[in-house]
DRENVEX-93121 format. One record per atom (N, C-alpha, C): residue number from 1; residue in three letters; atom name; x, y, z. Coordinates in pm, 1 decimal, decimal comma, always signed. Layout:
BEGIN
<rec pos="NUM" code="ALA" site="CA" xx="X" yy="Y" zz="Z"/>
...
END
This chain:
BEGIN
<rec pos="1" code="MET" site="N" xx="+1602,4" yy="-789,9" zz="+288,6"/>
<rec pos="1" code="MET" site="CA" xx="+1574,1" yy="-712,3" zz="+169,6"/>
<rec pos="1" code="MET" site="C" xx="+1443,0" yy="-635,5" zz="+192,0"/>
<rec pos="2" code="LYS" site="N" xx="+1440,8" yy="-514,0" zz="+150,4"/>
<rec pos="2" code="LYS" site="CA" xx="+1321,6" yy="-429,3" zz="+161,4"/>
<rec pos="2" code="LYS" site="C" xx="+1246,4" yy="-426,9" zz="+29,0"/>
<rec pos="3" code="LEU" site="N" xx="+1118,8" yy="-397,1" zz="+35,7"/>
<rec pos="3" code="LEU" site="CA" xx="+1037,8" yy="-386,8" zz="-85,3"/>
<rec pos="3" code="LEU" site="C" xx="+1095,3" yy="-282,8" zz="-180,4"/>
<rec pos="4" code="ARG" site="N" xx="+1155,8" yy="-177,0" zz="-126,7"/>
<rec pos="4" code="ARG" site="CA" xx="+1213,2" yy="-71,1" zz="-210,8"/>
<rec pos="4" code="ARG" site="C" xx="+1323,2" yy="-123,3" zz="-304,0"/>
<rec pos="5" code="ASP" site="N" xx="+1380,9" yy="-240,3" zz="-271,5"/>
<rec pos="5" code="ASP" site="CA" xx="+1483,4" yy="-299,8" zz="-357,6"/>
<rec pos="5" code="ASP" site="C" xx="+1424,5" yy="-359,1" zz="-484,7"/>
<rec pos="6" code="LEU" site="N" xx="+1292,6" yy="-384,9" zz="-484,3"/>
<rec pos="6" code="LEU" site="CA" xx="+1227,2" yy="-448,7" zz="-598,8"/>
<rec pos="6" code="LEU" site="C" xx="+1121,8" yy="-363,2" zz="-666,5"/>
<rec pos="7" code="ALA" site="N" xx="+1079,2" yy="-254,0" zz="-600,3"/>
<rec pos="7" code="ALA" site="CA" xx="+962,1" yy="-183,2" zz="-651,7"/>
<rec pos="7" code="ALA" site="C" xx="+965,8" yy="-35,0" zz="-618,6"/>
<rec pos="8" code="ILE" site="N" xx="+878,0" yy="+36,2" zz="-687,1"/>
<rec pos="8" code="ILE" site="CA" xx="+847,6" yy="+175,3" zz="-653,9"/>
<rec pos="8" code="ILE" site="C" xx="+701,0" yy="+179,5" zz="-612,5"/>
<rec pos="9" code="ALA" site="N" xx="+659,4" yy="+287,7" zz="-550,7"/>
<rec pos="9" code="ALA" site="CA" xx="+520,2" yy="+299,3" zz="-507,6"/>
<rec pos="9" code="ALA" site="C" xx="+471,2" yy="+441,6" zz="-528,3"/>
<rec pos="10" code="ARG" site="N" xx="+341,6" yy="+451,3" zz="-553,4"/>
<rec pos="10" code="ARG" site="CA" xx="+273,6" yy="+580,5" zz="-565,7"/>
<rec pos="10" code="ARG" site="C" xx="+145,8" yy="+570,7" zz="-486,2"/>
<rec pos="11" code="SER" site="N" xx="+107,1" yy="+678,0" zz="-423,9"/>
<rec pos="11" code="SER" site="CA" xx="-17,2" yy="+676,9" zz="-347,3"/>
<rec pos="11" code="SER" site="C" xx="-89,4" yy="+808,9" zz="-364,5"/>
<rec pos="12" code="GLY" site="N" xx="-216,5" yy="+807,4" zz="-329,3"/>
<rec pos="12" code="GLY" site="CA" xx="-297,5" yy="+927,6" zz="-341,0"/>
<rec pos="12" code="GLY" site="C" xx="-419,6" yy="+915,2" zz="-253,7"/>
<rec pos="13" code="ASP" site="N" xx="-508,0" yy="+1013,1" zz="-264,0"/>
<rec pos="13" code="ASP" site="CA" xx="-627,6" yy="+1010,8" zz="-181,7"/>
<rec pos="13" code="ASP" site="C" xx="-745,1" yy="+1067,2" zz="-259,6"/>
<rec pos="14" code="LYS" site="N" xx="-861,4" yy="+1024,4" zz="-219,0"/>
<rec pos="14" code="LYS" site="CA" xx="-987,2" yy="+1077,4" zz="-272,1"/>
<rec pos="14" code="LYS" site="C" xx="-1089,5" yy="+1062,2" zz="-161,2"/>
<rec pos="15" code="GLY" site="N" xx="-1123,1" yy="+1172,6" zz="-97,6"/>
<rec pos="15" code="GLY" site="CA" xx="-1217,2" yy="+1166,1" zz="+13,7"/>
<rec pos="15" code="GLY" site="C" xx="-1160,0" yy="+1083,7" zz="+127,7"/>
<rec pos="16" code="ASP" site="N" xx="-1236,0" yy="+984,1" zz="+169,9"/>
<rec pos="16" code="ASP" site="CA" xx="-1195,5" yy="+899,6" zz="+281,8"/>
<rec pos="16" code="ASP" site="C" xx="-1128,3" yy="+770,9" zz="+233,5"/>
<rec pos="17" code="ARG" site="N" xx="-1078,0" yy="+771,1" zz="+112,7"/>
<rec pos="17" code="ARG" site="CA" xx="-1008,1" yy="+654,8" zz="+57,2"/>
<rec pos="17" code="ARG" site="C" xx="-865,8" yy="+694,2" zz="+19,9"/>
<rec pos="18" code="ALA" site="N" xx="-774,8" yy="+603,0" zz="+48,0"/>
<rec pos="18" code="ALA" site="CA" xx="-636,7" yy="+619,8" zz="+2,8"/>
<rec pos="18" code="ALA" site="C" xx="-610,6" yy="+512,4" zz="-101,2"/>
<rec pos="19" code="THR" site="N" xx="-531,6" yy="+545,8" zz="-200,6"/>
<rec pos="19" code="THR" site="CA" xx="-493,8" yy="+448,8" zz="-302,7"/>
<rec pos="19" code="THR" site="C" xx="-343,2" yy="+429,6" zz="-297,8"/>
<rec pos="20" code="LEU" site="N" xx="-300,7" yy="+309,7" zz="-334,0"/>
<rec pos="20" code="LEU" site="CA" xx="-159,7" yy="+274,8" zz="-330,8"/>
<rec pos="20" code="LEU" site="C" xx="-130,1" yy="+180,9" zz="-445,9"/>
<rec pos="21" code="SER" site="N" xx="-31,1" yy="+213,8" zz="-526,0"/>
<rec pos="21" code="SER" site="CA" xx="+15,2" yy="+124,7" zz="-632,3"/>
<rec pos="21" code="SER" site="C" xx="+160,6" yy="+91,8" zz="-606,3"/>
<rec pos="22" code="VAL" site="N" xx="+193,2" yy="-36,1" zz="-618,3"/>
<rec pos="22" code="VAL" site="CA" xx="+330,6" yy="-82,6" zz="-604,4"/>
<rec pos="22" code="VAL" site="C" xx="+367,1" yy="-147,6" zz="-737,0"/>
<rec pos="23" code="ILE" site="N" xx="+474,8" yy="-98,2" zz="-798,9"/>
<rec pos="23" code="ILE" site="CA" xx="+513,7" yy="-139,7" zz="-934,0"/>
<rec pos="23" code="ILE" site="C" xx="+652,5" yy="-200,9" zz="-930,0"/>
<rec pos="24" code="ALA" site="N" xx="+665,7" yy="-320,7" zz="-982,0"/>
<rec pos="24" code="ALA" site="CA" xx="+795,0" yy="-389,0" zz="-984,7"/>
<rec pos="24" code="ALA" site="C" xx="+891,6" yy="-313,1" zz="-1074,8"/>
<rec pos="25" code="LEU" site="N" xx="+1014,4" yy="-296,3" zz="-1028,7"/>
<rec pos="25" code="LEU" site="CA" xx="+1117,4" yy="-233,2" zz="-1111,3"/>
<rec pos="25" code="LEU" site="C" xx="+1151,8" yy="-322,4" zz="-1230,2"/>
<rec pos="26" code="ASP" site="N" xx="+1144,9" yy="-452,5" zz="-1210,1"/>
<rec pos="26" code="ASP" site="CA" xx="+1168,6" yy="-552,1" zz="-1314,2"/>
<rec pos="26" code="ASP" site="C" xx="+1045,8" yy="-641,9" zz="-1317,8"/>
<rec pos="27" code="PRO" site="N" xx="+979,0" yy="-656,4" zz="-1431,4"/>
<rec pos="27" code="PRO" site="CA" xx="+859,2" yy="-740,6" zz="-1436,7"/>
<rec pos="27" code="PRO" site="C" xx="+881,5" yy="-883,0" zz="-1383,5"/>
<rec pos="28" code="ALA" site="N" xx="+1003,7" yy="-929,7" zz="-1383,8"/>
<rec pos="28" code="ALA" site="CA" xx="+1033,6" yy="-1063,0" zz="-1329,9"/>
<rec pos="28" code="ALA" site="C" xx="+1007,0" yy="-1068,8" zz="-1179,0"/>
<rec pos="29" code="HIS" site="N" xx="+1002,8" yy="-954,0" zz="-1112,5"/>
<rec pos="29" code="HIS" site="CA" xx="+977,8" yy="-951,0" zz="-968,4"/>
<rec pos="29" code="HIS" site="C" xx="+829,2" yy="-940,2" zz="-933,7"/>
<rec pos="30" code="TYR" site="N" xx="+744,3" yy="-928,9" zz="-1033,7"/>
<rec pos="30" code="TYR" site="CA" xx="+600,4" yy="-917,3" zz="-1007,6"/>
<rec pos="30" code="TYR" site="C" xx="+545,3" yy="-1033,1" zz="-922,8"/>
<rec pos="31" code="PRO" site="N" xx="+584,9" yy="-1158,7" zz="-947,6"/>
<rec pos="31" code="PRO" site="CA" xx="+532,5" yy="-1266,8" zz="-862,1"/>
<rec pos="31" code="PRO" site="C" xx="+563,1" yy="-1247,6" zz="-713,1"/>
<rec pos="32" code="VAL" site="N" xx="+674,7" yy="-1183,9" zz="-682,0"/>
<rec pos="32" code="VAL" site="CA" xx="+706,7" yy="-1155,8" zz="-541,7"/>
<rec pos="32" code="VAL" site="C" xx="+605,8" yy="-1055,6" zz="-486,2"/>
<rec pos="33" code="LEU" site="N" xx="+575,8" yy="-950,8" zz="-562,2"/>
<rec pos="33" code="LEU" site="CA" xx="+477,7" yy="-852,0" zz="-517,3"/>
<rec pos="33" code="LEU" site="C" xx="+342,8" yy="-918,6" zz="-496,3"/>
<rec pos="34" code="GLU" site="N" xx="+305,6" yy="-1001,9" zz="-590,3"/>
<rec pos="34" code="GLU" site="CA" xx="+176,4" yy="-1069,2" zz="-584,3"/>
<rec pos="34" code="GLU" site="C" xx="+165,8" yy="-1159,2" zz="-460,4"/>
<rec pos="35" code="ARG" site="N" xx="+273,4" yy="-1223,1" zz="-425,1"/>
<rec pos="35" code="ARG" site="CA" xx="+275,1" yy="-1314,4" zz="-310,1"/>
<rec pos="35" code="ARG" site="C" xx="+279,3" yy="-1237,4" zz="-177,6"/>
<rec pos="36" code="VAL" site="N" xx="+361,5" yy="-1134,6" zz="-171,0"/>
<rec pos="36" code="VAL" site="CA" xx="+387,2" yy="-1064,3" zz="-45,0"/>
<rec pos="36" code="VAL" site="C" xx="+280,5" yy="-960,7" zz="-12,1"/>
<rec pos="37" code="LEU" site="N" xx="+230,2" yy="-891,1" zz="-112,8"/>
<rec pos="37" code="LEU" site="CA" xx="+139,0" yy="-779,3" zz="-87,5"/>
<rec pos="37" code="LEU" site="C" xx="-6,2" yy="-824,9" zz="-87,9"/>
<rec pos="38" code="THR" site="N" xx="-47,8" yy="-881,5" zz="+21,4"/>
<rec pos="38" code="THR" site="CA" xx="-186,7" yy="-921,8" zz="+39,1"/>
<rec pos="38" code="THR" site="C" xx="-263,2" yy="-805,9" zz="+102,4"/>
<rec pos="39" code="PRO" site="N" xx="-395,1" yy="-804,4" zz="+87,5"/>
<rec pos="39" code="PRO" site="CA" xx="-472,1" yy="-699,0" zz="+153,9"/>
<rec pos="39" code="PRO" site="C" xx="-448,3" yy="-696,9" zz="+305,1"/>
<rec pos="40" code="GLU" site="N" xx="-432,8" yy="-813,7" zz="+364,5"/>
<rec pos="40" code="GLU" site="CA" xx="-410,1" yy="-821,8" zz="+508,4"/>
<rec pos="40" code="GLU" site="C" xx="-275,9" yy="-760,3" zz="+548,2"/>
<rec pos="41" code="ARG" site="N" xx="-174,0" yy="-788,3" zz="+469,7"/>
<rec pos="41" code="ARG" site="CA" xx="-41,3" yy="-734,4" zz="+502,7"/>
<rec pos="41" code="ARG" site="C" xx="-36,5" yy="-583,4" zz="+482,4"/>
<rec pos="42" code="VAL" site="N" xx="-102,7" yy="-536,1" zz="+378,2"/>
<rec pos="42" code="VAL" site="CA" xx="-107,9" yy="-391,1" zz="+354,8"/>
<rec pos="42" code="VAL" site="C" xx="-187,5" yy="-323,6" zz="+466,8"/>
<rec pos="43" code="ALA" site="N" xx="-299,3" yy="-383,8" zz="+506,5"/>
<rec pos="43" code="ALA" site="CA" xx="-377,9" yy="-328,1" zz="+617,2"/>
<rec pos="43" code="ALA" site="C" xx="-294,1" yy="-322,4" zz="+744,8"/>
<rec pos="44" code="ALA" site="N" xx="-214,4" yy="-425,5" zz="+769,7"/>
<rec pos="44" code="ALA" site="CA" xx="-128,8" yy="-426,7" zz="+889,1"/>
<rec pos="44" code="ALA" site="C" xx="-23,2" yy="-317,0" zz="+881,4"/>
<rec pos="45" code="CYS" site="N" xx="+27,6" yy="-290,9" zz="+762,4"/>
<rec pos="45" code="CYS" site="CA" xx="+129,6" yy="-187,1" zz="+743,7"/>
<rec pos="45" code="CYS" site="C" xx="+72,6" yy="-48,5" zz="+776,7"/>
<rec pos="46" code="TYR" site="N" xx="-55,5" yy="-30,8" zz="+749,9"/>
<rec pos="46" code="TYR" site="CA" xx="-119,4" yy="+98,9" zz="+772,9"/>
<rec pos="46" code="TYR" site="C" xx="-217,5" yy="+95,7" zz="+890,2"/>
<rec pos="47" code="ALA" site="N" xx="-197,0" yy="+3,5" zz="+982,6"/>
<rec pos="47" code="ALA" site="CA" xx="-282,9" yy="-4,3" zz="+1101,4"/>
<rec pos="47" code="ALA" site="C" xx="-279,5" yy="+129,9" zz="+1173,6"/>
<rec pos="48" code="GLY" site="N" xx="-393,7" yy="+175,5" zz="+1215,2"/>
<rec pos="48" code="GLY" site="CA" xx="-402,9" yy="+305,4" zz="+1281,3"/>
<rec pos="48" code="GLY" site="C" xx="-440,7" yy="+416,3" zz="+1184,8"/>
<rec pos="49" code="LEU" site="N" xx="-412,4" yy="+398,0" zz="+1058,4"/>
<rec pos="49" code="LEU" site="CA" xx="-449,9" yy="+497,2" zz="+956,6"/>
<rec pos="49" code="LEU" site="C" xx="-568,0" yy="+450,9" zz="+873,4"/>
<rec pos="50" code="VAL" site="N" xx="-573,0" yy="+321,5" zz="+846,5"/>
<rec pos="50" code="VAL" site="CA" xx="-678,7" yy="+264,1" zz="+763,3"/>
<rec pos="50" code="VAL" site="C" xx="-767,6" yy="+180,0" zz="+853,6"/>
<rec pos="51" code="HIS" site="N" xx="-894,8" yy="+215,0" zz="+858,1"/>
<rec pos="51" code="HIS" site="CA" xx="-988,1" yy="+146,9" zz="+946,9"/>
<rec pos="51" code="HIS" site="C" xx="-1093,0" yy="+66,5" zz="+872,3"/>
<rec pos="52" code="GLY" site="N" xx="-1087,2" yy="+67,3" zz="+740,8"/>
<rec pos="52" code="GLY" site="CA" xx="-1185,8" yy="-5,3" zz="+661,0"/>
<rec pos="52" code="GLY" site="C" xx="-1122,3" yy="-113,7" zz="+576,9"/>
<rec pos="53" code="GLU" site="N" xx="-1198,7" yy="-159,7" zz="+481,6"/>
<rec pos="53" code="GLU" site="CA" xx="-1156,3" yy="-266,1" zz="+390,4"/>
<rec pos="53" code="GLU" site="C" xx="-1038,3" yy="-221,2" zz="+303,8"/>
<rec pos="54" code="VAL" site="N" xx="-951,4" yy="-315,2" zz="+273,3"/>
<rec pos="54" code="VAL" site="CA" xx="-842,6" yy="-291,8" zz="+179,2"/>
<rec pos="54" code="VAL" site="C" xx="-868,9" yy="-381,0" zz="+57,6"/>
<rec pos="55" code="GLU" site="N" xx="-896,8" yy="-317,6" zz="-56,1"/>
<rec pos="55" code="GLU" site="CA" xx="-920,8" yy="-390,9" zz="-180,9"/>
<rec pos="55" code="GLU" site="C" xx="-788,9" yy="-404,9" zz="-256,0"/>
<rec pos="56" code="CYS" site="N" xx="-768,8" yy="-520,4" zz="-317,8"/>
<rec pos="56" code="CYS" site="CA" xx="-647,6" yy="-544,6" zz="-396,0"/>
<rec pos="56" code="CYS" site="C" xx="-684,8" yy="-569,1" zz="-541,6"/>
<rec pos="57" code="HIS" site="N" xx="-615,2" yy="-501,0" zz="-630,7"/>
<rec pos="57" code="HIS" site="CA" xx="-634,3" yy="-517,8" zz="-774,2"/>
<rec pos="57" code="HIS" site="C" xx="-498,6" yy="-553,6" zz="-834,5"/>
<rec pos="58" code="ARG" site="N" xx="-488,3" yy="-673,0" zz="-887,2"/>
<rec pos="58" code="ARG" site="CA" xx="-362,6" yy="-720,3" zz="-946,3"/>
<rec pos="58" code="ARG" site="C" xx="-357,9" yy="-679,4" zz="-1092,6"/>
<rec pos="59" code="LEU" site="N" xx="-245,4" yy="-624,8" zz="-1132,9"/>
<rec pos="59" code="LEU" site="CA" xx="-227,7" yy="-574,2" zz="-1269,3"/>
<rec pos="59" code="LEU" site="C" xx="-103,4" yy="-637,8" zz="-1330,7"/>
<rec pos="60" code="PRO" site="N" xx="-108,6" yy="-766,3" zz="-1365,5"/>
<rec pos="60" code="PRO" site="CA" xx="+10,9" yy="-835,5" zz="-1414,2"/>
<rec pos="60" code="PRO" site="C" xx="+69,3" yy="-775,1" zz="-1541,8"/>
<rec pos="61" code="GLY" site="N" xx="-14,8" yy="-719,5" zz="-1626,6"/>
<rec pos="61" code="GLY" site="CA" xx="+34,9" yy="-656,9" zz="-1749,6"/>
<rec pos="61" code="GLY" site="C" xx="+122,0" yy="-535,1" zz="-1723,4"/>
<rec pos="62" code="LEU" site="N" xx="+103,3" yy="-473,6" zz="-1606,9"/>
<rec pos="62" code="LEU" site="CA" xx="+183,3" yy="-357,9" zz="-1566,9"/>
<rec pos="62" code="LEU" site="C" xx="+286,2" yy="-393,9" zz="-1460,4"/>
<rec pos="63" code="ALA" site="N" xx="+288,2" yy="-520,5" zz="-1419,6"/>
<rec pos="63" code="ALA" site="CA" xx="+376,0" yy="-567,5" zz="-1311,3"/>
<rec pos="63" code="ALA" site="C" xx="+350,9" yy="-485,2" zz="-1185,1"/>
<rec pos="64" code="ALA" site="N" xx="+221,4" yy="-463,9" zz="-1155,2"/>
<rec pos="64" code="ALA" site="CA" xx="+183,2" yy="-378,3" zz="-1043,1"/>
<rec pos="64" code="ALA" site="C" xx="+69,4" yy="-439,5" zz="-963,1"/>
<rec pos="65" code="VAL" site="N" xx="+61,3" yy="-395,7" zz="-838,9"/>
<rec pos="65" code="VAL" site="CA" xx="-49,9" yy="-430,4" zz="-751,3"/>
<rec pos="65" code="VAL" site="C" xx="-105,6" yy="-297,7" zz="-699,9"/>
<rec pos="66" code="HIS" site="N" xx="-237,7" yy="-281,2" zz="-708,9"/>
<rec pos="66" code="HIS" site="CA" xx="-302,4" yy="-156,6" zz="-669,6"/>
<rec pos="66" code="HIS" site="C" xx="-398,3" yy="-184,6" zz="-554,2"/>
<rec pos="67" code="PHE" site="N" xx="-397,2" yy="-97,0" zz="-454,6"/>
<rec pos="67" code="PHE" site="CA" xx="-483,7" yy="-112,3" zz="-337,9"/>
<rec pos="67" code="PHE" site="C" xx="-570,1" yy="+10,8" zz="-320,7"/>
<rec pos="68" code="VAL" site="N" xx="-694,7" yy="-12,0" zz="-281,8"/>
<rec pos="68" code="VAL" site="CA" xx="-785,0" yy="+95,1" zz="-240,4"/>
<rec pos="68" code="VAL" site="C" xx="-814,0" yy="+69,2" zz="-93,3"/>
<rec pos="69" code="MET" site="N" xx="-780,1" yy="+166,8" zz="-9,7"/>
<rec pos="69" code="MET" site="CA" xx="-795,0" yy="+153,0" zz="+135,0"/>
<rec pos="69" code="MET" site="C" xx="-907,4" yy="+245,2" zz="+181,6"/>
<rec pos="70" code="HIS" site="N" xx="-1015,4" yy="+184,9" zz="+230,3"/>
<rec pos="70" code="HIS" site="CA" xx="-1134,5" yy="+259,5" zz="+272,0"/>
<rec pos="70" code="HIS" site="C" xx="-1123,8" yy="+301,6" zz="+417,9"/>
<rec pos="71" code="ALA" site="N" xx="-1198,1" yy="+405,1" zz="+452,0"/>
<rec pos="71" code="ALA" site="CA" xx="-1200,1" yy="+460,0" zz="+588,4"/>
<rec pos="71" code="ALA" site="C" xx="-1057,7" yy="+492,3" zz="+633,0"/>
<rec pos="72" code="ALA" site="N" xx="-993,0" yy="+572,8" zz="+552,2"/>
<rec pos="72" code="ALA" site="CA" xx="-854,5" yy="+612,1" zz="+577,8"/>
<rec pos="72" code="ALA" site="C" xx="-846,9" yy="+763,8" zz="+594,4"/>
<rec pos="73" code="LEU" site="N" xx="-735,8" yy="+809,7" zz="+638,4"/>
<rec pos="73" code="LEU" site="CA" xx="-705,5" yy="+952,8" zz="+639,7"/>
<rec pos="73" code="LEU" site="C" xx="-794,1" yy="+1033,8" zz="+734,1"/>
<rec pos="74" code="GLY" site="N" xx="-844,4" yy="+970,4" zz="+840,4"/>
<rec pos="74" code="GLY" site="CA" xx="-921,8" yy="+1044,2" zz="+940,2"/>
<rec pos="74" code="GLY" site="C" xx="-1047,4" yy="+1107,7" zz="+885,6"/>
<rec pos="75" code="GLY" site="N" xx="-1110,9" yy="+1042,5" zz="+787,6"/>
<rec pos="75" code="GLY" site="CA" xx="-1234,4" yy="+1095,5" zz="+730,0"/>
<rec pos="75" code="GLY" site="C" xx="-1211,9" yy="+1176,0" zz="+603,4"/>
<rec pos="76" code="GLY" site="N" xx="-1090,1" yy="+1190,8" zz="+561,8"/>
<rec pos="76" code="GLY" site="CA" xx="-1059,6" yy="+1266,5" zz="+440,9"/>
<rec pos="76" code="GLY" site="C" xx="-975,6" yy="+1388,3" zz="+473,6"/>
<rec pos="77" code="VAL" site="N" xx="-906,9" yy="+1437,3" zz="+376,3"/>
<rec pos="77" code="VAL" site="CA" xx="-812,6" yy="+1547,3" zz="+395,9"/>
<rec pos="77" code="VAL" site="C" xx="-880,1" yy="+1670,4" zz="+454,1"/>
<rec pos="78" code="THR" site="N" xx="-998,6" yy="+1702,1" zz="+407,3"/>
<rec pos="78" code="THR" site="CA" xx="-1063,6" yy="+1824,8" zz="+454,2"/>
<rec pos="78" code="THR" site="C" xx="-1125,3" yy="+1809,9" zz="+592,8"/>
<rec pos="79" code="ARG" site="N" xx="-1137,9" yy="+1686,8" zz="+643,9"/>
<rec pos="79" code="ARG" site="CA" xx="-1195,5" yy="+1664,1" zz="+777,1"/>
<rec pos="79" code="ARG" site="C" xx="-1090,8" yy="+1633,9" zz="+882,8"/>
<rec pos="80" code="SER" site="N" xx="-970,7" yy="+1602,0" zz="+840,7"/>
<rec pos="80" code="SER" site="CA" xx="-868,2" yy="+1559,4" zz="+934,9"/>
<rec pos="80" code="SER" site="C" xx="-801,5" yy="+1678,8" zz="+1001,6"/>
<rec pos="81" code="LEU" site="N" xx="-768,9" yy="+1661,8" zz="+1129,8"/>
<rec pos="81" code="LEU" site="CA" xx="-695,5" yy="+1765,9" zz="+1202,6"/>
<rec pos="81" code="LEU" site="C" xx="-545,0" yy="+1742,8" zz="+1195,4"/>
<rec pos="82" code="ALA" site="N" xx="-504,3" yy="+1629,0" zz="+1140,4"/>
<rec pos="82" code="ALA" site="CA" xx="-361,4" yy="+1598,3" zz="+1129,2"/>
<rec pos="82" code="ALA" site="C" xx="-298,9" yy="+1683,3" zz="+1018,9"/>
<rec pos="83" code="LEU" site="N" xx="-176,8" yy="+1726,6" zz="+1042,4"/>
<rec pos="83" code="LEU" site="CA" xx="-106,1" yy="+1801,8" zz="+939,9"/>
<rec pos="83" code="LEU" site="C" xx="-59,2" yy="+1707,7" zz="+830,7"/>
<rec pos="84" code="ASP" site="N" xx="-78,3" yy="+1746,0" zz="+707,0"/>
<rec pos="84" code="ASP" site="CA" xx="-31,1" yy="+1671,7" zz="+590,5"/>
<rec pos="84" code="ASP" site="C" xx="-71,5" yy="+1523,7" zz="+595,3"/>
<rec pos="85" code="ALA" site="N" xx="-196,3" yy="+1498,9" zz="+621,5"/>
<rec pos="85" code="ALA" site="CA" xx="-246,0" yy="+1360,9" zz="+627,8"/>
<rec pos="85" code="ALA" site="C" xx="-290,1" yy="+1312,2" zz="+490,7"/>
<rec pos="86" code="HIS" site="N" xx="-232,5" yy="+1364,8" zz="+387,3"/>
<rec pos="86" code="HIS" site="CA" xx="-270,9" yy="+1328,9" zz="+251,5"/>
<rec pos="86" code="HIS" site="C" xx="-220,9" yy="+1191,3" zz="+215,0"/>
<rec pos="87" code="GLY" site="N" xx="-295,6" yy="+1125,0" zz="+127,1"/>
<rec pos="87" code="GLY" site="CA" xx="-257,9" yy="+992,1" zz="+82,1"/>
<rec pos="87" code="GLY" site="C" xx="-127,6" yy="+988,7" zz="+4,4"/>
<rec pos="88" code="LYS" site="N" xx="-84,8" yy="+1102,6" zz="-47,8"/>
<rec pos="88" code="LYS" site="CA" xx="+38,9" yy="+1105,9" zz="-126,5"/>
<rec pos="88" code="LYS" site="C" xx="+161,1" yy="+1067,4" zz="-44,5"/>
<rec pos="89" code="THR" site="N" xx="+151,1" yy="+1078,9" zz="+86,4"/>
<rec pos="89" code="THR" site="CA" xx="+265,8" yy="+1049,5" zz="+171,5"/>
<rec pos="89" code="THR" site="C" xx="+273,9" yy="+903,3" zz="+214,1"/>
<rec pos="90" code="LEU" site="N" xx="+175,0" yy="+822,0" zz="+177,3"/>
<rec pos="90" code="LEU" site="CA" xx="+168,0" yy="+684,6" zz="+226,0"/>
<rec pos="90" code="LEU" site="C" xx="+259,7" yy="+586,0" zz="+153,6"/>
<rec pos="91" code="ALA" site="N" xx="+304,5" yy="+616,7" zz="+35,2"/>
<rec pos="91" code="ALA" site="CA" xx="+383,0" yy="+521,4" zz="-43,7"/>
<rec pos="91" code="ALA" site="C" xx="+514,2" yy="+483,4" zz="+23,5"/>
<rec pos="92" code="GLY" site="N" xx="+576,0" yy="+576,2" zz="+91,4"/>
<rec pos="92" code="GLY" site="CA" xx="+705,3" yy="+547,8" zz="+154,1"/>
<rec pos="92" code="GLY" site="C" xx="+697,9" yy="+437,8" zz="+258,4"/>
<rec pos="93" code="ALA" site="N" xx="+587,0" yy="+428,2" zz="+329,3"/>
<rec pos="93" code="ALA" site="CA" xx="+574,7" yy="+328,6" zz="+436,0"/>
<rec pos="93" code="ALA" site="C" xx="+578,1" yy="+186,9" zz="+381,4"/>
<rec pos="94" code="ILE" site="N" xx="+511,2" yy="+162,1" zz="+272,2"/>
<rec pos="94" code="ILE" site="CA" xx="+506,9" yy="+24,8" zz="+218,1"/>
<rec pos="94" code="ILE" site="C" xx="+644,1" yy="-15,7" zz="+165,0"/>
<rec pos="95" code="LEU" site="N" xx="+720,5" yy="+79,8" zz="+114,5"/>
<rec pos="95" code="LEU" site="CA" xx="+852,4" yy="+46,4" zz="+59,9"/>
<rec pos="95" code="LEU" site="C" xx="+950,6" yy="+2,6" zz="+167,7"/>
<rec pos="96" code="ASP" site="N" xx="+919,2" yy="+32,8" zz="+292,9"/>
<rec pos="96" code="ASP" site="CA" xx="+1004,0" yy="-9,2" zz="+404,4"/>
<rec pos="96" code="ASP" site="C" xx="+970,7" yy="-151,1" zz="+451,8"/>
<rec pos="97" code="LEU" site="N" xx="+873,8" yy="-214,7" zz="+387,3"/>
<rec pos="97" code="LEU" site="CA" xx="+833,1" yy="-350,7" zz="+423,6"/>
<rec pos="97" code="LEU" site="C" xx="+952,4" yy="-445,6" zz="+407,2"/>
<rec pos="98" code="ASP" site="N" xx="+979,3" yy="-523,2" zz="+511,3"/>
<rec pos="98" code="ASP" site="CA" xx="+1090,8" yy="-617,9" zz="+510,8"/>
<rec pos="98" code="ASP" site="C" xx="+1046,1" yy="-747,7" zz="+447,0"/>
<rec pos="99" code="LEU" site="N" xx="+1101,9" yy="-781,6" zz="+333,0"/>
<rec pos="99" code="LEU" site="CA" xx="+1063,0" yy="-902,4" zz="+260,6"/>
<rec pos="99" code="LEU" site="C" xx="+1119,5" yy="-1028,3" zz="+324,2"/>
<rec pos="100" code="ASP" site="N" xx="+1218,0" yy="-1013,9" zz="+410,5"/>
<rec pos="100" code="ASP" site="CA" xx="+1279,2" yy="-1129,0" zz="+475,8"/>
<rec pos="100" code="ASP" site="C" xx="+1198,4" yy="-1174,1" zz="+597,4"/>
<rec pos="101" code="GLN" site="N" xx="+1104,5" yy="-1089,9" zz="+643,0"/>
<rec pos="101" code="GLN" site="CA" xx="+1019,2" yy="-1124,9" zz="+755,9"/>
<rec pos="101" code="GLN" site="C" xx="+898,8" yy="-1201,9" zz="+703,1"/>
<rec pos="102" code="PRO" site="N" xx="+860,9" yy="-1310,9" zz="+769,7"/>
<rec pos="102" code="PRO" site="CA" xx="+742,4" yy="-1383,4" zz="+724,5"/>
<rec pos="102" code="PRO" site="C" xx="+616,5" yy="-1300,7" zz="+745,2"/>
<rec pos="103" code="ASP" site="N" xx="+515,8" yy="-1328,2" zz="+664,9"/>
<rec pos="103" code="ASP" site="CA" xx="+387,5" yy="-1263,4" zz="+679,3"/>
<rec pos="103" code="ASP" site="C" xx="+331,4" yy="-1303,3" zz="+815,4"/>
<rec pos="104" code="PRO" site="N" xx="+286,2" yy="-1209,1" zz="+897,8"/>
<rec pos="104" code="PRO" site="CA" xx="+237,4" yy="-1242,7" zz="+1032,0"/>
<rec pos="104" code="PRO" site="C" xx="+116,5" yy="-1336,7" zz="+1030,4"/>
<rec pos="105" code="ASP" site="N" xx="+45,2" yy="-1343,2" zz="+918,1"/>
<rec pos="105" code="ASP" site="CA" xx="-71,0" yy="-1431,2" zz="+908,6"/>
<rec pos="105" code="ASP" site="C" xx="-34,1" yy="-1574,2" zz="+873,1"/>
<rec pos="106" code="ASP" site="N" xx="+92,8" yy="-1598,4" zz="+838,1"/>
<rec pos="106" code="ASP" site="CA" xx="+134,5" yy="-1734,9" zz="+800,5"/>
<rec pos="106" code="ASP" site="C" xx="+155,2" yy="-1821,5" zz="+922,1"/>
END
């Protein structure tokens, strides 16, 4: 099962930070998001793009988990030489996360 089966995601950018919100399609699935989406697992998903701290903010009232990823996007959109390196494109990657695979840190 993929994360996309249980949630939607939105992402964005501000300077050298990328933001990511993952929202359960059904609030009953929020505990799965809370368990699976650790800062370490999110950092591993974006290895090579995010070089700094990954902050996690749990939002149980919204059935969502929000991440702020520092030192991302090659220094920021205006400094990066990569085409379309905007944070808006990052949400799709997390939705491909395989929930049937154990967390590599376990």
